[in-house]
C-alpha atoms as one frame of an Amber mdcrd trajectory, in Angstrom:
protein
  14.037 -23.242-101.045  10.337 -24.023-100.347   9.597 -24.850 -96.732   9.135
 -28.526 -95.937   5.443 -28.195 -95.099   4.629 -26.582 -98.444   6.296 -29.487
-100.173   4.436 -31.908 -97.927   1.118 -30.223 -98.704   1.739 -30.501-102.429
   2.672 -34.178-102.169  -0.452 -35.049-100.204  -2.781 -32.950-102.341  -1.464
 -33.981-105.747  -3.390 -37.231-105.946  -6.698 -35.419-105.296  -6.136 -32.259
-107.310  -8.632 -33.106-110.058 -11.302 -34.079-107.544 -10.744 -30.866-105.586
 -11.250 -28.701-108.650 -14.707 -30.221-109.154 -15.823 -29.342-105.628 -17.437
 -26.194-104.302 -19.252 -24.913-101.220 -19.693 -27.379 -98.321 -18.161 -30.225
-100.286 -15.059 -28.156-100.882 -14.865 -27.376 -97.144 -15.199 -31.070 -96.285
 -12.446 -31.850 -98.756 -10.011 -29.477 -97.094 -10.875 -30.808 -93.635 -10.099
 -34.291 -94.895  -6.953 -32.980 -96.552  -5.839 -31.498 -93.249  -6.204 -34.945
 -91.708  -4.157 -36.412 -94.538  -1.435 -33.838 -93.934  -1.379 -34.704 -90.247
  -1.009 -38.399 -91.101   1.637 -37.573 -93.663   3.549 -35.525 -91.090   3.508
 -38.505 -88.750   4.976 -40.575 -91.593   7.439 -37.797 -92.359   8.495 -37.856
 -88.698  10.055 -41.289 -89.174  13.851 -41.108 -89.033  15.393 -39.543 -92.113
  17.679 -42.141 -93.734  20.562 -39.688 -93.576  20.119 -39.412 -89.818  20.025
 -43.137 -89.204  22.987 -44.047 -91.381  21.310 -46.840 -93.252  19.543 -48.421
 -90.300  17.666 -51.605 -91.190  13.906 -51.743 -91.186  12.310 -51.709 -87.741
   8.904 -53.095 -88.722   9.591 -56.679 -87.703   8.203 -58.168 -84.509  11.605
 -58.345 -82.806  12.191 -54.629 -83.296   8.712 -53.847 -82.033   9.365 -55.933
 -78.926  12.664 -54.112 -78.324  10.947 -50.740 -78.594   8.240 -51.754 -76.136
  10.854 -53.052 -73.735  12.817 -49.786 -74.007   9.716 -47.809 -73.058   8.959
 -50.120 -70.152  12.496 -49.676 -68.819  12.272 -45.894 -69.088   8.995 -45.819
 -67.203  10.412 -48.069 -64.510  13.847 -46.514 -64.065  13.237 -42.794 -64.567
  11.283 -40.751 -62.036   7.896 -39.495 -63.228   7.914 -36.135 -64.956   6.471
 -33.070 -63.330   2.824 -32.588 -64.170   2.597 -28.992 -65.275   0.559 -26.355
 -63.520  -2.612 -24.923 -65.008  -1.939 -23.061 -68.219   1.209 -25.000 -69.188
   1.083 -27.939 -71.561   3.381 -30.423 -73.225   0.969 -30.653 -76.165  -2.564
 -29.320 -76.654  -3.767 -32.452 -74.869  -1.067 -33.436 -72.361   0.484 -31.984
 -69.219   3.166 -34.618 -68.743   5.370 -36.929 -70.753   3.477 -39.923 -69.400
   0.157 -38.524 -70.624   1.672 -37.997 -74.079   3.001 -41.575 -74.193  -0.317
 -43.016 -73.047  -2.321 -40.998 -75.544  -0.130 -41.295 -78.641   1.154 -44.841
 -77.993   4.458 -43.689 -79.493   7.391 -45.968 -78.775  11.087 -45.170 -78.624
  12.994 -45.839 -81.820  14.637 -49.206 -82.249  17.946 -48.326 -80.654  19.569
 -51.509 -81.907  19.031 -50.268 -85.464  20.552 -46.854 -84.811  24.290 -46.142
 -84.933  26.070 -45.636 -81.627  28.169 -42.492 -81.604  29.719 -41.595 -78.255
  31.682 -38.744 -79.805  30.042 -35.481 -80.812  28.452 -35.718 -84.257  30.659
 -33.841 -86.698  28.761 -30.959 -88.340  31.025 -31.276 -91.380  30.165 -34.915
 -92.028  26.979 -35.522 -94.000  25.083 -38.785 -94.204  24.356 -39.399 -97.877
  23.009 -42.627 -99.370  24.121 -44.566 -96.326  27.648 -43.143 -96.484  29.378
 -40.569 -94.313  30.698 -37.840 -96.590  33.124 -35.105 -95.553  31.725 -31.712
 -96.526  34.083 -29.805 -98.807  31.832 -27.253-100.535  29.451 -24.543 -99.388
  26.622 -26.109-101.401  27.107 -29.329 -99.454  26.974 -27.318 -96.251  23.667
 -25.784 -97.309  22.228 -29.261 -97.848  23.628 -30.332 -94.494  21.879 -27.405
 -92.813  18.510 -28.630 -94.067  19.193 -32.160 -92.848  20.320 -30.951 -89.445
  17.294 -28.723 -89.079  14.999 -31.655 -89.867  16.732 -33.826 -87.309  16.720
 -31.174 -84.581  13.002 -30.574 -85.062  12.180 -34.254 -85.088  14.182 -35.434
 -82.118  14.537 -32.433 -79.819  12.360 -29.378 -80.411   9.359 -30.397 -82.506
   8.223 -29.207 -85.916   7.650 -25.483 -86.316   5.151 -23.920 -88.732   6.445
 -21.986 -91.717   6.408 -18.211 -91.535   2.835 -16.957 -91.792   2.245 -14.904
 -94.929  -0.339 -12.639 -93.333   1.494 -11.058 -90.387   0.699  -7.457 -89.528
   1.591  -5.208 -86.626  -0.488  -2.550 -84.907   0.996   0.064 -82.609  -1.229
   0.023 -79.547   0.487   2.754 -77.564   3.480   5.059 -77.435   5.271   5.823
 -74.175   7.971   8.434 -73.598  10.647   8.476 -70.920  12.879  11.411 -71.708
  14.227  10.814 -75.190  13.401   7.091 -75.052  10.287   5.983 -76.925   8.517
   2.688 -76.294   6.168   1.266 -78.909   3.718  -1.355 -77.702   2.871  -3.470
 -80.729   0.406  -6.280 -81.325   1.260  -8.757 -84.075  -1.558 -10.750 -85.676
  -1.037 -13.694 -87.993  -1.921 -17.263 -88.833  -5.221 -19.027 -89.519  -7.996
 -16.443 -89.462  -5.416 -14.083 -87.953  -6.025 -15.608 -84.530  -2.348 -15.744
 -83.663  -1.121 -12.834 -81.576   2.212 -11.759 -80.124   2.920  -8.651 -78.087
   6.113  -6.684 -78.698   7.691  -3.720 -76.996  10.171  -1.719 -79.071  12.275
   0.530 -76.848  13.957   3.048 -79.150  16.941   5.265 -78.287  17.077   8.893
 -79.428  18.323   9.656 -82.915  17.387   9.123 -86.523  18.666   5.622 -87.017
  18.797   3.177 -88.590  19.541   1.424 -85.303  20.937  -1.996 -84.520  18.539
  -4.217 -82.566  18.973  -6.522 -79.619  16.078  -8.949 -79.186  15.035 -10.386
 -75.808  12.030 -12.559 -75.085  11.062 -11.041 -71.724   8.592  -8.260 -72.442
   8.659  -7.135 -68.805  12.091  -5.611 -68.655  14.522  -7.683 -70.708  16.245
  -9.293 -67.746  17.806  -6.020 -66.532  19.896  -5.603 -69.688  17.563  -3.187
 -71.430  19.090  -0.026 -69.968  22.590  -1.006 -71.079  21.243  -1.895 -74.504
  19.773   1.594 -74.938  22.895   3.328 -73.659  24.882   1.557 -76.362  22.513
   2.804 -79.076  20.518  -0.374 -79.708  16.778  -0.773 -80.044  15.531  -3.198
 -77.465  12.967  -5.533 -79.027  11.097  -7.416 -76.306   8.607 -10.111 -77.237
   6.111 -11.885 -74.989   7.303 -15.480 -75.161   8.942 -16.357 -71.864   8.210
 -18.342 -68.751   5.394 -16.846 -66.613   7.032 -18.464 -63.600   9.538 -15.618
 -63.627   6.960 -12.875 -63.958   6.988 -12.597 -67.741   4.125 -13.358 -70.089
   3.821 -16.022 -72.754   1.635 -15.515 -75.776   2.924 -18.683 -77.421   0.975
 -21.297 -75.465  -2.179 -20.465 -77.429  -0.395 -21.441 -80.632  -0.633 -25.107
 -79.659  -4.329 -24.881 -80.513  -3.764 -22.591 -83.483  -1.333 -24.999 -85.162
  -2.455 -28.461 -83.988  -0.656 -30.202 -86.844   2.703 -28.931 -85.550   4.273
 -30.454 -82.472   6.689 -27.688 -81.480   7.633 -27.613 -77.810   7.707 -24.562
 -75.607  11.291 -23.535 -76.467  10.543 -23.900 -80.157   7.438 -21.720 -79.780
   9.454 -19.045 -78.025  12.056 -19.195 -80.804   9.327 -19.051 -83.449   8.015
 -15.951 -81.664  11.434 -14.350 -82.102  11.273 -15.085 -85.816   7.877 -13.366
 -86.007   9.372 -10.358 -84.252  11.972 -10.255 -87.028   9.135 -10.294 -89.593
   7.893  -7.066 -88.042  11.343  -5.493 -87.645  11.861  -5.943 -91.382   8.947
  -3.565 -92.036  10.498  -0.681 -90.056  12.691   1.869 -91.868  14.569   2.866
 -88.689  15.841  -0.703 -88.128  19.269  -1.636 -89.504  18.446  -5.052 -90.937
  22.135  -5.960 -91.116  22.404  -5.676 -87.334  19.654  -7.735 -85.671  21.011
  -9.638 -82.681  19.304 -11.912 -80.202  20.208 -13.043 -76.714  18.641 -14.390
 -73.565  19.774 -15.912 -70.327  19.338 -19.458 -68.991  16.155 -20.959 -70.462
  15.719 -17.840 -72.574  19.153 -18.440 -74.032  18.015 -21.806 -75.339  15.277
 -20.207 -77.426  17.600 -17.416 -78.600  20.074 -19.902 -80.058  17.284 -21.911
 -81.674  15.802 -18.784 -83.279  19.173 -17.696 -84.653  19.993 -21.179 -85.913
  16.736 -21.386 -87.866  16.438 -17.765 -89.073  19.373 -16.292 -90.977  17.897
 -12.807 -90.770  19.097 -12.802 -87.159  22.631 -11.647 -87.817  24.236 -12.328
 -84.404  23.464 -14.324 -81.281  24.840 -14.515 -77.756  23.702 -17.663 -75.940
  24.127 -16.797 -72.250  24.504 -19.730 -69.861  21.690 -21.802 -71.265  23.479
 -25.049 -70.361  21.655 -28.169 -71.610  19.351 -27.481 -74.523  21.597 -24.623
 -75.618  25.206 -25.218 -76.813  26.006 -28.021 -74.342  25.796 -31.401 -76.083
  23.514 -34.019 -74.564  26.312 -36.557 -74.930  28.303 -34.680 -72.298  25.329
 -33.794 -70.109  24.630 -37.084 -68.407  24.251 -38.112 -64.771  27.952 -38.675
 -64.303  28.619 -35.011 -65.150  26.325 -33.866 -62.294  24.526 -31.364 -64.504
  21.296 -31.127 -66.518  20.881 -34.522 -68.140  18.028 -35.444 -70.460  16.533
 -37.329 -67.530  16.626 -34.313 -65.228  15.599 -31.551 -67.610  12.706 -33.476
 -69.160  11.545 -34.528 -65.713  11.337 -30.963 -64.391  10.418 -29.198 -67.645
   8.644 -31.734 -69.860   7.066 -28.955 -71.960  10.327 -27.343 -73.071  11.244
 -29.948 -75.672   9.434 -32.463 -77.805   8.462 -35.448 -75.617  10.489 -37.651
 -77.947  13.739 -36.346 -76.443  13.117 -38.227 -73.176  13.369 -41.520 -75.038
  17.141 -40.908 -75.200  17.734 -40.575 -71.449  20.667 -42.890 -70.764  21.100
 -43.481 -74.497  22.416 -40.078 -75.490  24.915 -41.684 -77.859  21.978 -42.820
 -79.999  20.711 -39.284 -80.676  21.091 -38.629 -84.416  21.694 -34.926 -83.659
  23.094 -32.907 -80.770  23.322 -29.332 -79.551  26.700 -28.622 -81.153  24.942
 -29.156 -84.478  22.285 -26.614 -83.533  24.974 -24.043 -82.751  26.786 -24.835
 -86.001  23.717 -23.690 -87.964  24.498 -20.112 -86.909  27.796 -20.112 -88.832
  29.207 -17.902 -90.218  27.214 -15.212 -88.371  28.688 -13.741 -85.163  28.123
 -15.845 -82.031  29.577 -15.609 -78.531  29.532 -18.692 -76.292  29.077 -17.612
 -72.656  29.401 -19.764 -69.524  30.114 -19.422 -65.808  32.414 -22.396 -65.455
  31.872 -22.755 -61.699  28.091 -22.543 -61.629  26.189 -25.441 -60.112  24.986
 -26.675 -63.522  28.297 -25.985 -65.227  30.348 -28.382 -67.317  33.448 -26.847
 -68.812  34.408 -29.972 -70.752  31.070 -30.097 -72.571  31.149 -26.362 -73.233
  34.632 -26.315 -74.704  34.116 -29.492 -76.735  31.004 -27.968 -78.284  32.905
 -24.768 -79.027  35.672 -26.694 -80.779  33.108 -28.541 -82.872  31.327 -25.353
 -83.937  34.654 -23.623 -84.480  35.453 -26.168 -87.189  32.479 -24.900 -89.221
  33.522 -21.271 -88.846  37.033 -22.220 -89.978  35.589 -24.103 -92.941  33.595
 -21.023 -93.941  36.589 -18.732 -93.425  34.996 -16.695 -90.608  36.656 -17.943
 -87.435  36.878 -14.388 -86.094  33.083 -14.273 -85.855  33.018 -16.838 -83.031
  33.946 -16.060 -79.442  34.378 -17.963 -76.165  33.601 -16.127 -72.921  34.057
 -17.992 -69.646  34.333 -16.601 -66.157  33.924 -17.913 -62.614  30.720 -17.292
 -60.715  27.229 -18.637 -60.390  24.453 -18.870 -62.953  23.265 -15.257 -63.006
  24.870 -12.852 -65.474  26.234  -9.566 -64.167  25.996  -6.091 -65.747  29.650
  -6.490 -66.694  28.759  -9.663 -68.612  26.114  -7.690 -70.508  28.713  -5.055
 -71.363  31.009  -7.776 -72.745  28.093  -9.077 -74.820  27.477  -5.615 -76.259
  31.211  -5.161 -76.914  31.075  -8.344 -78.981  28.055  -7.094 -80.935  29.617
  -3.662 -81.529  32.665  -5.399 -82.974  30.572  -7.793 -85.072  28.484  -4.924
 -86.463  31.622  -2.812 -87.101  30.473  -0.053 -84.780  33.606  -0.248 -82.579
  36.460  -2.656 -82.109  37.064  -4.721 -78.969  39.289  -7.782 -78.476  37.575
 -11.038 -79.411  36.956 -13.106 -76.273  38.445 -16.581 -76.311  38.951 -17.767
 -72.737  39.840 -21.425 -72.255  39.782 -23.279 -68.937  40.719 -26.877 -69.775
  42.513 -26.046 -73.027  43.225 -29.728 -73.581  43.440 -31.709 -76.753  45.301
 -34.898 -77.432  47.156 -33.336 -80.364  48.244 -30.483 -78.116  49.622 -32.992
 -75.603  51.570 -34.724 -78.360  53.199 -31.461 -79.373  54.004 -30.584 -75.751
  55.385 -33.958 -74.716  56.960 -34.948 -78.035  56.468 -38.515 -76.939  56.622
 -41.143 -79.665  54.832 -44.309 -78.621  54.636 -47.150 -81.117  51.765 -49.472
 -80.148  53.049 -52.146 -82.527  56.061 -52.656 -80.295  53.732 -54.011 -77.617
  52.475 -57.600 -77.832  48.854 -58.419 -78.510  46.916 -59.137 -75.349  43.519
 -60.452 -74.300  41.426 -60.404 -71.144  42.601 -62.815 -68.489  45.965 -63.601
 -70.067  47.952 -61.955 -67.285  48.600 -65.292 -65.521  50.239 -66.808 -68.580
  52.080 -64.354 -70.819  54.271 -65.397 -73.768  57.922 -65.490 -72.833  57.237
 -65.456 -69.083  56.769 -68.205 -66.546  53.091 -68.885 -65.847  51.662 -67.886
 -62.488  50.584 -71.114 -60.776  50.755 -70.384 -57.055  50.284 -67.504 -54.619
  54.067 -67.274 -54.338  54.293 -66.491 -58.055  51.746 -63.652 -57.822  53.740
 -60.744 -56.293  56.130 -60.581 -59.239  53.275 -60.556 -61.750  51.439 -57.904
 -59.713  54.544 -55.700 -59.783  54.586 -56.070 -63.572  50.933 -54.991 -63.807
  51.552 -51.971 -61.605  54.658 -51.043 -63.592  52.586 -50.960 -66.792  49.920
 -48.875 -65.072  52.556 -46.550 -63.629  53.980 -46.072 -67.126  50.520 -45.054
 -68.390  50.251 -42.492 -65.597  53.520 -40.923 -66.551  56.509 -39.698 -64.629
  55.509 -38.134 -61.338  57.864 -35.264 -60.439  59.629 -35.664 -57.094  57.756
 -34.104 -54.204  57.331 -34.152 -50.453  54.593 -35.816 -48.477  53.790 -33.060
 -45.967  52.472 -33.814 -42.533  48.670 -33.715 -42.459  47.031 -30.665 -40.935
  43.710 -31.012 -39.185  41.360 -28.179 -38.308  38.885 -27.989 -35.432  35.590
 -29.897 -35.619  32.828 -27.798 -37.174  29.198 -28.065 -38.159  26.962 -25.948
 -40.364  28.272 -23.590 -43.032  32.009 -22.910 -43.080  33.805 -19.660 -43.686
  34.509 -19.248 -47.403  37.738 -20.878 -48.484  37.674 -19.380 -51.960  37.389
 -15.866 -53.349  33.906 -14.397 -53.231  33.257 -15.018 -56.909  33.076 -18.764
 -56.355  29.529 -20.112 -56.254  27.609 -20.878 -53.120  27.710 -24.576 -53.993
  31.397 -24.643 -53.071  30.737 -22.823 -49.837  28.337 -25.526 -48.643  31.230
 -27.368 -47.138  31.104 -29.013 -44.758  27.855 -30.439 -46.028  24.834 -29.825
 -43.866  24.453 -32.230 -40.969  20.998 -33.261 -42.147  20.921 -36.486 -40.152
  21.945 -34.742 -36.897  24.712 -37.278 -36.333  27.511 -35.630 -38.314  30.252
 -33.174 -37.576  33.229 -32.245 -39.700  36.773 -31.003 -39.665  39.144 -29.642
 -42.271  41.983 -31.950 -43.253  44.823 -30.727 -45.470  47.287 -33.036 -47.158
  49.653 -33.444 -50.075  50.487 -30.269 -52.003  48.185 -28.094 -49.870  45.038
 -29.982 -50.836  42.034 -29.390 -48.606  39.381 -31.941 -47.724  36.421 -32.284
 -45.400  36.306 -35.118 -42.886  32.852 -36.035 -41.594  32.328 -38.301 -38.608
  29.549 -39.481 -36.302  28.683 -37.736 -33.040  26.914 -38.755 -29.874  24.044
 -37.219 -27.959  23.595 -33.459 -28.284  26.039 -33.624 -31.213  29.011 -34.021
 -28.920  32.137 -35.683 -30.375  32.575 -39.329 -29.491  35.789 -39.675 -27.534
  38.019 -42.701 -27.297  36.603 -44.185 -30.517  38.252 -44.822 -33.858  36.001
 -44.914 -36.889  36.327 -46.850 -40.124  36.621 -44.298 -42.903  35.413 -44.114
 -46.500  37.057 -41.760 -48.975  34.259 -40.573 -51.256  35.488 -40.036 -54.822
  33.231 -37.878 -56.976  32.058 -38.194 -60.571  32.929 -35.931 -63.544  31.403
 -32.940 -61.734  33.611 -30.305 -63.338  31.905 -27.287 -61.818  31.131 -28.425
 -58.301  33.561 -31.176 -57.376  32.293 -33.338 -54.566  29.580 -30.911 -53.361
  26.669 -31.555 -55.668  24.670 -34.734 -55.041  27.205 -35.946 -52.426  25.013
 -35.227 -49.418  22.947 -38.474 -49.552  25.905 -40.863 -49.743  27.843 -38.976
 -47.040  24.771 -38.902 -44.781  24.131 -42.610 -45.269  27.717 -43.615 -44.517
  28.002 -41.440 -41.410  24.668 -42.742 -40.132  26.119 -46.259 -40.320  29.141
 -45.282 -38.237  31.739 -44.391 -40.866  33.866 -41.307 -41.063  33.871 -39.909
 -44.603  36.633 -37.920 -46.303  35.778 -35.918 -49.442  37.842 -33.594 -51.629
  37.976 -32.225 -55.165  40.145 -33.911 -57.753  42.347 -31.717 -59.896  40.274
 -30.079 -62.628  37.051 -30.197 -60.624  35.189 -27.922 -58.249  37.479 -25.518
 -56.402  40.391 -26.908 -58.482  38.731 -26.596 -61.889  41.249 -24.017 -63.135
  44.265 -26.034 -62.011  44.276 -28.027 -65.254  44.667 -25.072 -67.617  48.456
 -25.441 -67.893  48.888 -28.875 -66.341  50.441 -30.505 -69.389  52.593 -27.456
 -70.117  54.008 -27.894 -66.602  54.075 -31.688 -66.529  54.035 -32.988 -70.133
  55.189 -36.474 -69.079  52.848 -36.878 -66.097  49.055 -37.290 -66.315  45.904
 -36.015 -64.661  45.047 -39.529 -63.541  48.523 -39.862 -62.063  47.945 -36.646
 -60.134  44.568 -37.916 -58.888  46.096 -41.153 -57.623  48.880 -39.213 -55.899
  46.343 -36.946 -54.196  44.162 -39.841 -53.065  47.132 -41.685 -51.615  48.171
 -38.498 -49.819  44.677 -38.368 -48.340  45.160 -41.915 -47.050  48.456 -40.854
 -45.501  46.703 -37.961 -43.770  43.993 -40.232 -42.407  46.573 -42.517 -40.803
  47.587 -39.639 -38.568  44.045 -38.655 -37.558  43.459 -39.712 -33.966  39.805
 -40.702 -34.477  40.363 -42.884 -37.573  40.943 -46.641 -37.564  43.955 -47.097
 -39.884  43.073 -50.752 -40.468  39.683 -49.913 -42.000  40.200 -47.436 -44.851
  37.858 -47.890 -47.824  37.230 -46.136 -51.134  33.877 -45.533 -52.814  33.500
 -43.802 -56.173  31.135 -43.198 -59.044  32.242 -42.808 -62.688  35.567 -40.907
 -62.530  35.740 -41.590 -58.797  35.357 -45.307 -59.401  38.338 -45.288 -61.764
  40.440 -43.337 -59.282  39.363 -45.670 -56.489  40.240 -48.888 -58.301  43.628
 -47.635 -59.475  44.455 -46.261 -56.034  43.485 -49.550 -54.408  45.682 -51.416
 -56.883  48.705 -49.350 -55.850  47.990 -48.876 -52.148  47.485 -51.887 -49.897
  46.384 -49.626 -47.046  43.013 -49.613 -48.839  41.032 -52.496 -47.364  38.086
 -52.435 -49.751  36.752 -50.484 -52.735  33.342 -49.801 -54.320  33.151 -49.040
 -58.050  29.869 -47.724 -59.479  29.722 -47.338 -63.281  33.476 -47.212 -63.200
  35.087 -49.003 -66.114  34.887 -51.125 -69.190  37.772 -53.242 -70.447  39.469
 -51.701 -73.456  40.903 -54.668 -75.292  37.512 -56.060 -76.443  37.224 -53.000
 -78.735  34.409 -51.315 -76.841  34.274 -48.358 -79.267  32.534 -50.632 -81.754
  29.757 -50.997 -79.185  29.213 -47.281 -78.756  31.503 -46.641 -75.795  34.327
 -44.112 -75.936  36.941 -46.743 -75.225  40.552 -45.603 -75.031  39.614 -42.135
 -76.282  37.714 -41.546 -73.044  41.087 -41.445 -71.280  43.356 -39.970 -73.941
  41.255 -37.678 -76.116  38.099 -36.632 -74.236  39.064 -36.155 -70.582  42.842
 -36.091 -70.918  43.313 -38.515 -68.035  45.940 -40.824 -69.571  47.350 -39.342
 -72.801  49.903 -42.136 -73.164  47.052 -44.468 -74.031  46.183 -42.353 -77.081
  48.441 -44.159 -79.584  46.563 -47.387 -78.802  43.340 -46.148 -80.415  42.756
 -48.772 -83.092  45.292 -51.043 -81.386  43.393 -51.664 -78.158  44.537 -55.292
 -77.960  48.116 -54.040 -77.529  47.459 -51.953 -74.425  50.075 -52.821 -71.788
  47.438 -52.988 -69.034  43.667 -53.300 -68.848  40.961 -53.234 -66.206  40.964
 -56.974 -65.537  44.583 -56.671 -64.391  43.887 -53.549 -62.330  41.145 -55.445
 -60.506  43.428 -58.426 -60.129  46.111 -56.227 -58.535  43.641 -55.454 -55.716
  43.260 -59.137 -54.827  42.651 -60.595 -52.318  41.146 -57.445 -50.786  37.364
 -57.011 -51.205  36.038 -55.122 -54.222  32.425 -54.442 -55.153  31.459 -53.543
 -58.718  28.055 -52.173 -59.745  27.669 -52.337 -63.526  24.169 -51.388 -64.764
  22.919 -53.337 -67.745  22.229 -50.155 -69.738  25.429 -48.228 -69.019  26.277
 -46.802 -72.424  29.855 -46.023 -71.361  30.559 -49.569 -70.181  28.872 -52.492
 -71.977  27.792 -54.783 -69.171  28.954 -57.965 -70.916  32.447 -56.528 -71.230
  32.485 -55.505 -67.570  31.389 -59.013 -66.637  34.176 -60.472 -68.754  36.759
 -58.272 -67.013  35.477 -59.247 -63.569  35.555 -62.933 -64.528  39.119 -62.552
 -65.751  40.153 -60.742 -62.546  38.660 -63.529 -60.428  41.490 -65.767 -61.593
  43.790 -63.831 -59.285  41.234 -63.876 -56.474  40.884 -67.671 -56.781  44.637
 -68.050 -56.893  44.907 -66.153 -53.606  42.084 -68.093 -51.963  39.463 -65.319
 -51.997  37.143 -66.125 -54.932  34.154 -64.376 -53.328  35.951 -61.165 -52.368
  35.311 -59.666 -55.824  31.571 -59.094 -56.229  29.637 -57.903 -59.272  26.034
 -56.698 -59.448  24.304 -55.791 -62.699  21.001 -54.033 -61.956  18.749 -52.926
 -64.797  19.565 -49.236 -65.032  21.569 -46.583 -66.854  24.825 -44.891 -65.876
  23.552 -43.191 -62.707  24.093 -43.232 -58.954  20.508 -43.443 -57.710  19.363
 -44.181 -54.178  19.215 -47.905 -55.006  22.939 -47.980 -55.873  23.816 -45.888
 -52.841  22.019 -48.327 -50.534  23.821 -51.272 -52.135  27.194 -49.549 -51.739
  26.615 -48.549 -48.118  25.318 -52.010 -47.271  28.396 -53.686 -48.750  30.800
 -51.326 -46.957  28.935 -51.845 -43.689  29.295 -55.605 -44.087  33.034 -55.668
 -44.779  33.757 -53.088 -42.056  31.929 -55.205 -39.501  29.469 -52.487 -38.490
């Protein structure tokens, strides 16, 4: 199939073909310069959203759409921190060193998000947008068309357009070096306009006649320490000079920004394009086995390796190694509430890696027409091994496994499921020599050199269908009556609630419905709490040595010089850290009982409460609170505890376990001699907000609760607005599987968030619901709070439930932390 730019050139030039034939000399030169300008303009037109990627979006040329796009840009510039301005020699484009410079120069606006479909779930690689319809792919020819569409979308929205392969590439051997039987060829590739493009290669060749398999790496200065192992296994190491100079490598690709000004490929795309040019040269060498050309890289280098393999089918295998966001991890599951590399974070720190357009989708990831699982699917059916350290500080096992399942569907469709592997192990970000050996085992198997077991290591191993088969529960949503927000005071067939005396019975009914959703908790003991000695600084490791340093930074550092900590164990041997204020010279305050806040973390799968918790803990302790923090099941030091949870407890739920653990923590605090049992509060973000509100509903020992980006009512059919709705609980995170049958029957849910809030009344509750929270439409949150206030008014506390709706995305920035701490300080009387 002709490359897209050749087709574009022909379209632009066709109208002037006759005139061009009549030109010669300087006039002919001027014509082609003008034609180049026309191509550039045409590319800008071509860069408008492909109809198949916008699913029939209406025209966005009207004034209202233009105003929305301008407003979206203004919000981004106000809410997001400024991007890093790159050091000398690094550029976002030939003209810009930051995203802000690019926006100011190009005047490009975000797309009209209101005209784009909202898809909270991962885009399905086997569903093609065709003539405004979503069509299930059933033939290989359809899949080939889908590949072209996906490539267009990935270039447009994430990586930038790449030039076609140059037709004039040549390689010159500049030197030969010998180390024993190993031969290194230093090669200079030349290509492109006037052959000004250059790329340095180093081919490190093992002894023998060949042909040899090849493993490509983009660090010409050593291959990340894997080169020796590569040679020992009989592979040529092909190293190309397109990596980050910050880590001591060299990057020949930056100069290509000036060489190809009509192409807007970002840094990662240039590195990947460099890998493709290395393949051009490898194809000219008789001692290279062209059936066995693999590529890998680690971290940022892994991102480019996957991109190169996805776009160049001559690369016959790929091992993406812990590239996190921008590699196989979908942007939809890499947001602030996952405590990993969000679009906001990665484009702030590395604005040159991607096309600047990607930053437009910070906080609106569900609007992206494409995602990283689609990039990985382009590799199918060639061998690919997903690799992740599931406890590293940027880890996110849910996102990783969901992406794997999505890509796996393509391999199954193509009948090559055995070519895809899943390798997960504990540890931090760096890959060990043993990891490299596993990678080479996978390649040896893929290239039929030897046979090793195919890695497929699951950590969460959850799916809703799997839960159904384990539990064998049959829940008919149609047997439940239709409900609406705020109807809990007057239900059909029951006496209306008209006075405070009527409320306890209705509250018990609400809690019974919520308890049913949480499942049947197995009988257990409530052990006596165990408290360790006060400590400050770094603790002794509580986990095996392979766990990352992030989990060892507990207790958190006493950065404000007013904090000490102690270990507190509770429940089924759960361990927490209790922080509390100190006096002069960091001596414990005696004879004083502190109000306490239980901090409940977000969906931080890899790190639990550690990452990003320091500021909120510091702020609370500085105000005179004690703070208790621990990892929920499935997170941080307990990330592996969910692997067989539903095999062990098919009729319980993860959310039920979280509520049990949090209530056990409250029980432990009641026995702590320096804690005021009458002032126990909860504060949570995202997942933690849900846990906090449900715990407060059940446990009246909680005297106040803060919910940040915590919930959206489910009965108003939020999925139609782009939120995950009921599936968030039943299908995605596996928190409340019993809610799964109510997908499509949301108005029959036995309990909703307005009732959960109402069950807390009349105790104080503070809800922060940002206006741009894509998981929780702010109007729906407001409706739930208004409905819950009926119970608060009934009980004479109409102002105890507070709602704030700042202009922001789903985040927990300093502004929200200050609001939360200020509210807690007020109700605690500090």
